[in-house]
N, C-alpha and C positions, 0 to 999 in steps of 0.2 A: 653623801646626799651633794645632788649636783642642782641648784635653784638656776633654773633656763627663761631671762625674760620676755616675750615677746609680743606683739601687735596686739595681738588676742589677748597677752594676760601670762601668767607666771604658770609654769610646769617644771614640776618637782620628779625628781627622777632618784631613785634610789638604789646605789650600787651595791649589788653583794660580792664578796668572796671568789662566787662560781662563778657572776656574771662573763660569759662572752661575747664578746660585739665581733656581729660578721665583719668577715670580709669580703670588700670589693675588687675583683680583679676586672683586669682589663686584655681585654685580646690587642697585640698591638702585631709589630713585621711579618702582618702576612703576604707571600709573596709565591709565585708561580716559577719555576721549571723546567724547560725545556731539555727531557736527559737526554732528547737525540745531538741537539748544538748547545747543550747548558746555555740557556737564554734566558734570562729571567725578567720578567714582570709583574706589577706589585700595582698596577691602576686596575679599575671599578671598568666594568665595560669590555679586555682587552681581550682580542681577537685572536687568538692562538693557533698559531698552524697546526696540522696534524703530523703527531709525533708518535712513529708505528715504537719506538722505546719506552714512552710516558711524560707525566708529569708528575713531579714533586712538590706537595703544597708545604710551604713551609712553615709555621705562627711563634708567639713568644708571648710571655709574656710577664708583669715586672711584679715578684712576689719578697715582699721580706721578711715574714712570718712563713712557714708551714712550705719552704721551696722544697723543697724533697719529697714534698707530699701529695703537688700539682700531675693531675691527670687530664690529659687534655679529652672531651668528646667532642666528634668529627661526623660528618653528613657531607653527601654531595648530593645537593637536591637536582631530581633529573636522573642519576645514575644507582644511588645508595639506598633501600629502602628505611635500614637502623639505621641506629648513633654508633658509631664504632669509638673506642676506648684506645689513647695511648699512651704511656708513657713518654713517649719522646716526643719530639715538635717538627715531624712530619708526617705527612701524607703520602703515598706511593699509592698514583694510578694507572695503569699500564694499559695499551691498543682503548683508550678511550675514544669512544665513537663521537662525529665530527657531530654539533647543537650544540645549544643555549644550557648553562651551570650557572648553580649559585651554593659556592662552601661557606658551608656552615662550621664554625670550630666554636668552642667555649672553654671554661680552664674551670677544673672543679680540684677537691680537695677532698678527705676524710672528715671532715666536721661539719659539711653540709654548705659549705663557702663556697659558689660560682662567678662566674663574669655571666654578662649577658651573650647571648650569640651574637661575634661576628659575620658579617655576611658578605663576599666578595664573591661578586657574578663576571661571569667570562664569556666567550663563546669558544669551544672547539671550531676555529673552520678544517674543512673536508679538504682532500687533499687533492690535486690535480685530478690525480685516474676518479676521486669521487665526486667531482660534478658533473650536474648535469651538461654543462654545454660539451664534454668531452667525450662522455655515453653515446649525445648524439653524435659526437665528429662520428666517433670507433661504428657508428653503427649505420652514418653514411658511407663512409669506407668501404666496411666490409658490402654493402648494398652493387657501390659504384664493381668491388673488385667480382662480385655473383656474377651483375651485368655483362659485365667485360667479356666474362670466361666463357659466361652462355651464349654472346656476339662470335666471339673465337670458337666457339667447337659447332655451332651453327653457320658455319660460313665455309668452317670443314671439313661440314657435311654435305654442304649442296657443293662444295668442291669435288668430291670426292663421286657423289652422283655424275655429277656434268659428265664429269671423264669415263664415269661407267656409260653414260648412255654415247658417248664418244665411238667408245669401243667398239660397243652392241651395234 
């Protein structure tokens, strides 16, 4: 029996032999690694360059009891619809399109103990060829090439016409 004195009075707790105490896990050391150049980032709101190879999100939790039974549930908001489960401590996403994402991860064991979801917000920046400026520049270049080709063709046709008129 445990007697606890509080500001509002006494609390009495009777523990039995089969009483289980909940374990609160805490997620720590969440980081993002760009698999294209192995560059690591672990700050909130990080802008990560687009990677055609993919991103690896690593996470960990400190567990003194039931460490072998811990599994992780994770979800990438803006990409995943459902929570995914893994016994490892990494999640890999390949060909993630540019945009803003929130990575959620929590630790749990078979006894129902779990952590609060850890949130890591980050943005995947578009590659150069995915930017609006690049697309506009490419469109302008194509229009200039088409216009230049039309002018060259038109001048060539006029020259041929003048030569035919001269010969006639």
